[in-house]
C-alpha positions in Angstrom: 32.2 253.7 147.3 32.4 251.4 144.3 33.3 252.8 141.1 30.5 253.0 138.2 31.1 250.7 135.5 29.2 248.5 133.2 30.1 245.4 131.3 29.2 245.2 127.1 29.5 241.9 125.4 30.7 241.3 122.4 29.7 237.8 120.4 32.7 236.6 118.9 32.7 233.4 116.5 35.7 232.1 119.4 33.3 233.0 122.0 31.9 236.1 123.7 33.8 239.0 125.1 33.1 241.0 128.0 34.4 244.3 127.8 34.6 246.5 131.1 33.1 250.0 130.4 34.1 252.5 133.5 32.3 255.5 133.8 29.4 254.4 131.6 26.9 257.4 132.4 29.6 260.1 132.0 27.9 262.4 129.2 29.5 262.5 126.0 27.4 264.9 123.9 26.1 267.4 126.5 23.3 268.9 124.0 21.5 265.4 123.7 22.4 263.8 126.8 24.3 260.7 125.2 26.7 258.8 127.5 29.5 256.5 127.1 27.6 253.5 127.5 25.7 255.0 124.6 28.3 255.0 122.5 29.7 251.4 123.5 26.5 249.9 122.4 26.4 252.0 119.1 29.6 250.7 118.3 28.3 247.3 119.1 25.4 247.6 117.1 27.2 248.9 113.5 30.3 246.6 114.4 30.4 244.3 111.4 29.9 247.6 109.2 32.5 249.5 111.3 35.0 247.1 111.4 34.9 246.2 107.7 35.5 249.9 107.4 38.0 250.5 109.5 39.4 247.4 111.1 42.8 245.9 109.6 44.1 249.3 109.1 46.4 251.7 111.0 44.6 253.8 113.2 44.4 257.1 115.4 41.9 257.5 118.1 40.5 261.1 118.8 40.1 260.9 122.5 38.4 263.1 125.3 38.6 263.3 128.9 35.0 264.5 129.5 32.4 265.7 126.7 33.2 266.6 123.4 33.7 270.5 124.4 36.4 269.4 126.9 40.3 268.6 126.4 40.7 266.2 123.4 44.2 264.3 122.2 45.1 262.4 119.3 46.3 258.4 120.1 48.6 256.7 117.6 50.4 254.2 119.7 49.3 251.2 121.4 49.2 251.8 124.9 50.8 250.0 127.9 48.5 247.5 129.6 46.3 247.3 126.3 44.5 243.9 125.5 46.0 241.4 123.9 42.9 241.6 120.9 44.2 245.3 120.2 46.7 245.0 117.6 49.5 247.1 116.0 51.7 247.4 113.2 55.0 249.5 112.7 54.3 252.5 110.3 56.4 255.1 108.9 55.5 258.6 109.2 56.6 261.6 107.1 60.0 262.5 109.3 60.6 259.3 108.3 60.4 257.8 111.9 58.9 254.8 112.2 56.5 253.4 115.4 54.3 250.9 115.9 50.4 252.4 115.1 47.4 251.1 116.5 44.7 248.3 114.5 41.3 247.3 115.4 41.2 243.5 114.0 37.7 242.6 115.8 34.6 244.7 117.4 36.0 243.9 120.9 39.0 246.5 120.4 36.7 249.0 118.8 34.5 248.8 122.2 38.0 249.0 123.9 38.9 252.5 122.2 35.6 253.4 123.4 36.1 252.5 127.0 39.7 254.4 126.5 37.6 257.6 125.7 37.8 257.1 122.2 35.0 259.2 120.3 36.4 259.9 116.7 38.0 256.8 114.6 40.7 257.7 112.0 41.8 254.7 109.7 44.6 255.0 107.5 44.0 254.7 103.3 46.2 251.4 103.5 46.1 248.2 105.4 48.1 247.1 107.7 49.8 244.2 105.8 50.8 246.9 103.4 51.1 250.0 105.4 53.1 252.2 102.9 50.6 251.4 99.8 47.2 252.4 100.0 44.4 250.3 98.7 41.7 253.3 98.8 41.9 257.0 96.8 40.4 259.7 99.3 38.9 262.6 98.2 37.7 265.2 100.9 34.9 267.7 99.7 35.0 270.5 102.1 32.8 273.1 102.1 34.3 276.8 102.4 32.5 279.6 104.4 29.5 280.9 102.3 29.0 277.3 101.0 27.5 273.9 102.7 26.5 270.4 102.6 23.6 270.8 99.9 26.8 272.9 97.6 29.0 270.0 98.0 26.7 267.3 96.3 27.1 268.8 92.8 30.2 268.8 93.4 30.5 265.2 94.7 28.4 264.3 91.8 30.9 265.6 89.0 34.0 264.2 90.9 32.1 260.8 90.3 32.2 261.1 86.9 35.7 262.6 86.6 36.8 259.6 88.5 34.8 256.9 86.3 36.5 258.5 83.2 39.2 257.2 84.7 38.7 253.8 85.4 37.5 254.0 89.1 34.5 253.5 91.2 33.6 256.0 93.8 31.6 255.4 97.0 30.4 258.3 98.9 30.0 259.5 102.7 28.8 262.2 105.0 31.9 263.4 106.8 29.4 263.8 109.9 29.9 267.4 109.6 29.4 269.9 106.3 31.2 268.1 104.0 31.0 264.7 101.9 33.8 262.5 101.5 34.8 260.2 98.4 36.5 257.1 98.0 37.5 255.1 95.9 39.1 251.2 95.9 42.0 250.9 94.3 45.1 248.2 94.0 47.5 248.5 96.7 50.6 248.9 94.1 51.4 252.5 94.4 52.9 254.6 97.5 51.3 257.1 99.3 52.8 260.6 97.0 51.7 259.0 93.9 47.9 258.4 95.0 48.4 262.3 96.2 49.3 263.2 92.6 46.4 261.1 91.2 44.5 263.2 94.2 45.5 266.2 92.6 44.8 265.6 89.3 41.3 264.6 89.7 40.7 267.5 92.0 41.8 269.9 89.2 40.3 268.1 86.8 37.0 268.7 89.0 38.1 272.2 89.3 38.1 272.5 85.4 34.5 271.7 85.0 33.3 273.7 87.8 35.4 276.7 88.5 33.3 279.0 90.0 32.1 275.9 92.3 35.1 273.9 93.1 38.8 274.8 94.3 41.9 273.3 95.1 43.5 276.5 96.3 45.5 275.6 99.7 45.5 279.0 100.7 41.9 280.3 102.6 42.4 283.3 101.9 42.0 282.1 98.0 39.1 279.9 98.0 36.4 281.8 98.3 32.4 280.9 98.7 33.4 277.4 96.8 34.0 273.8 98.0 37.6 273.1 99.0 39.4 269.6 97.2 41.4 268.8 100.1 44.1 267.0 98.0 46.2 266.6 101.5 44.2 264.5 103.2 45.8 261.7 100.7 49.1 261.9 102.4 50.9 259.7 105.1 49.6 259.9 107.9 47.1 262.2 107.0 43.0 260.8 107.9 40.0 261.5 108.1 36.9 260.2 110.5 36.2 256.5 109.6 33.0 255.2 107.9 30.3 254.6 110.9 32.6 256.9 113.0 31.0 259.2 115.5 31.8 262.9 115.3 32.9 265.1 118.3 30.1 267.8 116.9 26.8 268.5 119.6 24.4 266.2 117.2 26.3 263.1 117.8 26.5 262.6 114.1 27.9 260.1 112.2 30.3 259.7 109.1 28.0 257.5 106.9 27.8 255.9 103.7 25.0 256.2 101.8 24.0 255.6 98.2 24.9 257.8 95.3 20.6 257.6 94.7 20.5 258.8 98.1 22.8 261.8 98.0 20.4 264.5 97.5 17.7 263.4 99.6 19.9 263.3 102.7 21.6 265.8 105.1 24.3 265.5 107.9 22.3 265.6 110.6 20.1 262.6 109.7 22.6 260.4 110.6 24.0 259.7 114.2 24.5 256.9 117.0 20.9 257.1 117.6 19.9 256.8 114.1 22.4 255.0 111.9 22.1 251.3 114.0 18.5 251.4 112.6 19.0 252.8 109.0 22.0 250.1 108.7 19.9 247.4 109.8 16.6 248.5 107.2 19.2 249.1 104.0 22.6 247.1 104.8 26.0 248.8 104.5 26.4 250.6 101.4 29.7 250.2 100.9 29.8 246.3 101.8 31.3 245.6 98.2 33.5 248.6 98.0 36.8 246.2 97.8 35.2 243.6 94.9 36.8 245.4 92.2 39.7 247.7 93.1 40.9 249.8 90.1 44.2 251.6 89.4 45.3 255.1 89.7 47.1 254.9 86.4 44.7 257.4 84.2 45.0 260.0 86.6 48.7 259.5 87.1 48.4 260.5 83.2 46.5 263.2 83.6 49.2 264.5 86.9 52.1 264.3 84.0 50.1 265.6 81.4 49.3 268.8 83.8 52.8 269.1 85.2 53.7 269.3 81.1 51.3 272.3 81.3 53.0 274.0 84.1 50.7 272.7 86.7 53.1 271.5 89.2 53.2 270.3 93.2 51.1 271.8 95.2 51.9 272.7 98.9 52.0 270.2 101.5 51.0 270.4 105.3 53.1 272.6 107.2 54.4 269.9 109.7 55.8 267.7 106.5 59.6 268.4 105.5 59.7 270.1 102.3 59.1 268.1 99.7 60.9 268.2 96.3 58.9 270.5 93.6 56.9 271.6 96.2 56.2 275.7 96.0 57.1 277.8 99.1 54.6 278.0 102.0 54.2 281.1 102.4 50.9 282.7 102.5 50.2 284.5 99.0 49.7 287.8 100.5 52.5 287.7 103.1 54.8 287.2 99.6 53.4 289.7 98.0 54.1 292.0 101.1 57.9 291.0 101.2 58.1 292.1 97.4 
């Protein structure tokens, strides 16, 4: 019996490219009956905006062997046998190890990634031509238990004000789940640790202005029912779902750029692989001009130095990172107290 397969044709300036999709009827989102072929068609439909947001960057693929409820793994390196239109760049990981990482330079490569069972695309904050220096400052507003999407909205609006005071324009997207992602375009002149410090400075300033609603506490036991500003997403090799990337969530939601004017009138569930192509066609890409006027993190780094002088030092790094200079002990506060 012949194996089931389909072909997706991707238009290109240099000529159309046909991408084979094996098992096109394999259901990825069982609650909705959406298939691998549906996902491939979605990527083509949003291709230009998807590539503008995620192309030309080191990329991690979140791949699934079956449905989104099944086994998954993360793929960073170009797999053996990848077609010649799938790129790569050598990057340095927090361990100091270097290795090639995937780069997508055309929509065809993103469709190929779907053929390789990718559902979620995780781009770096830097570009392949300068992987050590981010050109995006990214802040993840993560609702904690007892809070939700609506609670993240006023935090995002206040964060926009904070970033504006630091000389930065802010762009926003849904996370595709419960939170919001705020991005600012920056000149790629500072390395990841400096950008992380800039994010911490902005997060602390936001926390000062909304202490009952926002927290920078790394340990979950200290966060309470507040919006956590996840500063560690600014680290090297730390990524979040890219703009227009689907999420492995039952509703087939998408991490979707929106305008600030729309923020109070939408919910995460509004943006799915079924609805986003039509919305994009009707309203355009809110992030189309994101990198037209990049700013700098100079003011935020001044705030960082101000806070250091006031006794606010480094914050914890992710557990898989090497111990960093000035970092506090990586011990849960309640455990540390029990050892005293």
